[in-house]
C-alpha positions as CSV (number, residue, x, y, z in Angstrom):
1,M,7.1,-66.2,-128.2
2,A,6.1,-62.7,-129.4
3,Q,2.9,-61.4,-127.8
4,Q,0.1,-60.9,-130.2
5,A,-1.2,-57.4,-130.5
6,T,-4.8,-56.8,-129.5
7,P,-6.8,-56.2,-132.7
8,V,-8.3,-52.8,-132.9
9,R,-12.1,-52.9,-133.0
10,A,-13.8,-51.1,-135.9
11,A,-17.4,-50.3,-136.6
12,R,-18.8,-51.4,-139.9
13,L,-21.8,-51.1,-142.1
14,G,-23.9,-54.2,-142.9
15,R,-24.8,-55.1,-146.4
16,T,-27.4,-53.0,-148.1
17,L,-30.9,-54.2,-147.1
18,G,-32.9,-55.0,-150.2
19,P,-31.6,-54.7,-153.7
20,E,-28.5,-52.6,-154.0
21,P,-29.3,-49.4,-156.0
22,T,-27.3,-48.7,-159.1
23,A,-27.1,-45.1,-158.2
24,V,-27.5,-44.0,-154.6
25,S,-29.4,-40.8,-154.0
26,G,-30.0,-41.1,-150.2
27,A,-29.0,-43.3,-147.3
28,V,-30.5,-44.6,-144.0
29,L,-28.3,-45.8,-141.2
30,L,-30.1,-48.1,-138.8
31,L,-28.7,-47.9,-135.2
32,P,-29.7,-50.9,-133.0
33,G,-30.1,-50.7,-129.2
34,G,-27.3,-51.2,-126.7
35,R,-26.4,-51.1,-123.1
36,E,-25.5,-48.2,-120.8
37,V,-22.2,-49.8,-119.9
38,S,-20.6,-52.8,-121.7
39,G,-17.2,-53.5,-123.3
40,R,-18.5,-56.5,-125.1
41,R,-19.1,-56.8,-128.8
42,P,-22.7,-56.6,-129.8
43,S,-24.3,-59.7,-131.4
44,P,-24.6,-58.9,-135.1
45,V,-27.6,-61.3,-135.4
46,L,-29.6,-59.6,-132.6
47,A,-28.6,-56.2,-133.8
48,T,-29.8,-56.8,-137.3
49,A,-33.0,-58.4,-136.2
50,S,-34.1,-55.4,-134.1
51,M,-34.1,-53.1,-137.1
52,R,-34.9,-55.5,-139.9
53,A,-38.6,-54.7,-140.2
54,L,-37.9,-51.0,-140.7
55,G,-35.1,-51.8,-143.2
56,R,-37.3,-54.1,-145.2
57,R,-40.2,-51.6,-145.4
58,L,-37.8,-48.8,-146.5
59,A,-36.3,-51.0,-149.2
60,R,-39.8,-51.6,-150.6
61,A,-40.9,-48.0,-150.3
62,A,-37.7,-46.6,-151.9
63,R,-37.2,-49.2,-154.6
64,D,-37.2,-46.5,-157.3
65,E,-35.5,-43.8,-155.3
66,G,-31.9,-45.1,-155.0
67,L,-32.0,-45.5,-151.3
68,A,-29.1,-47.4,-149.6
69,T,-30.1,-48.8,-146.1
70,H,-27.5,-50.2,-143.8
71,V,-27.4,-51.5,-140.2
72,V,-24.5,-50.1,-138.3
73,H,-22.5,-52.7,-136.4
74,Y,-20.9,-51.0,-133.3
75,R,-17.5,-51.7,-131.8
76,Y,-19.0,-52.1,-128.3
77,R,-22.4,-53.0,-126.9
78,G,-22.3,-50.1,-124.4
79,W,-22.6,-46.3,-124.5
80,N,-19.9,-46.2,-121.8
81,G,-20.2,-42.8,-120.3
82,S,-18.2,-39.9,-121.8
83,E,-16.8,-42.3,-124.4
84,A,-20.2,-42.3,-126.1
85,H,-19.1,-45.2,-128.2
86,L,-22.4,-45.7,-130.0
87,A,-22.6,-42.0,-131.0
88,R,-19.1,-42.1,-132.2
89,D,-19.8,-45.1,-134.3
90,A,-22.9,-43.4,-135.7
91,T,-20.8,-40.4,-136.8
92,W,-18.2,-42.8,-138.3
93,A,-21.0,-44.5,-140.3
94,V,-22.2,-41.1,-141.7
95,E,-18.6,-40.4,-142.8
96,E,-18.4,-43.8,-144.4
97,V,-21.7,-43.2,-146.4
98,V,-20.2,-39.9,-147.6
99,R,-17.0,-41.7,-148.6
100,R,-18.9,-44.4,-150.5
101,Y,-21.8,-42.5,-152.1
102,G,-20.8,-38.9,-152.1
103,D,-23.0,-35.9,-151.2
104,V,-26.3,-37.7,-150.5
105,P,-28.8,-36.9,-147.7
106,V,-28.6,-39.2,-144.7
107,C,-31.2,-40.3,-142.1
108,L,-30.1,-41.8,-138.8
109,A,-32.8,-44.1,-137.4
110,G,-32.1,-45.6,-134.0
111,L,-33.8,-47.8,-131.4
112,D,-33.3,-47.6,-127.7
113,M,-29.6,-46.6,-127.1
114,G,-29.3,-46.3,-130.8
115,G,-32.0,-43.6,-130.7
116,R,-29.7,-41.7,-128.3
117,A,-26.8,-42.2,-130.7
118,A,-28.9,-40.9,-133.6
119,L,-29.8,-37.8,-131.7
120,H,-26.2,-37.1,-130.8
121,A,-24.8,-37.8,-134.2
122,G,-27.5,-35.8,-136.0
123,G,-25.3,-32.7,-136.2
124,H,-23.2,-34.1,-139.0
125,E,-23.7,-31.9,-142.1
126,A,-24.8,-34.8,-144.3
127,V,-27.7,-35.7,-141.9
128,E,-31.1,-34.4,-142.9
129,A,-33.4,-36.6,-140.7
130,V,-33.2,-38.3,-137.3
131,V,-35.6,-40.9,-136.1
132,A,-35.4,-42.0,-132.5
133,I,-37.6,-45.0,-131.6
134,A,-38.1,-45.6,-127.8
135,P,-34.8,-43.7,-127.2
136,W,-32.9,-44.4,-124.0
137,L,-32.0,-41.1,-122.4
138,P,-30.3,-40.5,-119.1
139,E,-32.1,-39.3,-116.0
140,E,-31.8,-35.5,-115.6
141,D,-29.1,-34.6,-113.2
142,V,-28.5,-31.0,-112.0
143,A,-24.8,-31.8,-111.7
144,A,-24.5,-32.9,-115.3
145,S,-25.1,-31.2,-118.6
146,P,-28.4,-32.0,-120.2
147,E,-28.6,-34.0,-123.5
148,P,-27.6,-31.7,-126.3
149,V,-30.2,-30.4,-128.8
150,K,-28.5,-27.6,-130.7
151,Q,-26.9,-30.1,-133.2
152,L,-30.4,-30.9,-134.4
153,V,-31.1,-27.4,-135.8
154,G,-31.8,-27.7,-139.5
155,R,-32.8,-31.4,-139.3
156,R,-36.2,-33.0,-139.2
157,V,-36.6,-35.0,-136.1
158,L,-39.1,-37.8,-135.3
159,I,-39.3,-39.4,-131.8
160,V,-41.7,-42.3,-131.2
161,H,-42.3,-43.8,-127.7
162,G,-44.6,-46.3,-126.1
163,T,-46.4,-44.9,-123.0
164,N,-45.8,-48.1,-121.1
165,D,-42.1,-48.3,-121.7
166,E,-40.4,-49.5,-118.5
167,R,-36.8,-49.4,-119.9
168,S,-36.6,-46.0,-121.5
169,D,-38.7,-43.5,-119.7
170,P,-41.1,-41.8,-122.2
171,E,-41.3,-38.7,-120.0
172,L,-37.6,-38.1,-120.6
173,S,-38.0,-38.2,-124.4
174,F,-40.9,-35.8,-124.1
175,R,-38.8,-33.4,-122.1
176,F,-36.0,-33.8,-124.6
177,A,-38.4,-33.1,-127.5
178,T,-39.7,-30.0,-125.7
179,R,-36.1,-28.6,-125.4
180,A,-35.3,-29.6,-129.0
181,K,-38.5,-28.0,-130.3
182,K,-37.4,-24.6,-128.9
183,A,-34.2,-24.8,-130.9
184,N,-35.8,-26.4,-134.0
185,R,-39.4,-26.2,-135.0
186,D,-39.0,-29.4,-137.3
187,V,-39.3,-31.7,-134.3
188,C,-42.3,-34.0,-133.7
189,R,-43.0,-36.9,-131.3
190,F,-45.6,-39.6,-131.4
191,E,-46.9,-41.6,-128.5
192,V,-47.9,-45.3,-128.8
193,H,-50.5,-45.7,-126.1
194,A,-50.3,-48.9,-123.9
195,D,-47.3,-50.3,-125.8
196,G,-44.0,-51.2,-124.1
197,H,-40.3,-50.7,-124.9
198,G,-40.1,-53.0,-128.0
199,L,-43.3,-51.4,-129.5
200,R,-44.3,-55.0,-130.6
201,Q,-48.1,-54.4,-130.5
202,Y,-47.8,-51.6,-133.0
203,R,-44.7,-52.5,-134.9
204,D,-46.3,-52.2,-138.3
205,E,-47.6,-48.7,-137.4
206,V,-44.3,-47.6,-136.1
207,T,-42.4,-48.8,-139.2
208,A,-45.0,-47.2,-141.4
209,L,-44.7,-43.9,-139.6
210,A,-40.9,-43.9,-139.7
211,T,-41.0,-44.8,-143.4
212,D,-43.4,-42.0,-144.2
213,F,-41.2,-39.5,-142.3
214,I,-38.0,-40.7,-143.9
215,M,-39.3,-40.8,-147.5
216,G,-40.8,-37.3,-147.0
217,T,-37.6,-35.8,-145.7
218,L,-35.0,-37.5,-148.0
219,F,-37.0,-37.6,-151.2
220,G,-39.7,-34.9,-150.9
221,R,-42.7,-37.2,-150.8
222,P,-45.7,-35.6,-149.2
223,F,-46.0,-36.4,-145.5
224,S,-49.1,-38.1,-144.2
225,R,-51.5,-35.8,-142.5
226,P,-50.6,-36.9,-139.0
227,V,-46.9,-36.1,-139.6
228,Q,-47.8,-32.7,-141.1
229,D,-50.0,-31.9,-138.1
230,A,-47.4,-33.1,-135.6
231,L,-44.7,-30.9,-137.2
232,A,-47.0,-27.9,-137.4
233,A,-48.6,-28.1,-133.9
234,P,-47.2,-26.1,-131.0
235,P,-46.0,-27.9,-127.9
236,P,-47.2,-30.0,-126.2
237,L,-49.7,-31.1,-129.0
238,G,-47.1,-31.9,-131.6
239,L,-45.0,-33.8,-129.0
240,R,-47.7,-36.0,-127.7
241,M,-49.3,-37.0,-131.0
242,P,-51.1,-40.3,-130.6
243,L,-50.1,-42.9,-133.2
244,A,-53.4,-44.4,-134.5
245,A,-53.9,-48.1,-134.7
246,G,-53.8,-49.1,-138.4
247,F,-51.5,-46.2,-139.4
248,G,-50.0,-47.2,-142.7
249,R,-52.9,-49.4,-143.8
250,T,-55.2,-46.4,-144.0
251,L,-52.6,-43.8,-144.9
252,R,-54.0,-40.8,-146.7
253,H,-52.0,-37.8,-147.8
């Protein structure tokens, strides 16, 4: 009996969240979290759930803008060292958007290990914005190269992190943002005080902040005053900007 070949795993894009636009003028790729090391397939249900709130809000906000929003379904659950599977899948997803929709601006928005993938894949020429929410970043090691930042030059970058995050060290994302800001002034970082890794207490505020940032970058809408101030402020002020309770409900441009 002939041995069956092992099927080759492939990343894929989920269906467009919200109504599918008739003409696409921008795209957001939502990158769920993952594990440091794992050869297993991710759960598509859990992956979609982790980014669904942001996807829904974006779909409402960009109803008239022609925004296509997709969740990226990875090949593997893990980053897996130098293989950097999640970053490679993020880069593939950008290429797939270009293939489907042509020359449209893209935002990579990732959570946890997906935040790291978004930052790594942000160097693709189609990417204009990167959003990293509670990004998992490796401990700094003198024997290893630091996380790259030069690929982010020319992009607008938003990092959001809870100060009580026990899974992804917020101090590491602050140090990363400090290095990135030296290479690219269009970097800002918000801190969500007393919230943990899932940012559950302030989920509405975080999704409102990310939506404000994405709509401003991709479609030229005016940024809210806090985002303007965070981008303009010198370090460390613009990298430790507090996210106010109620942001989004009381948004004023």
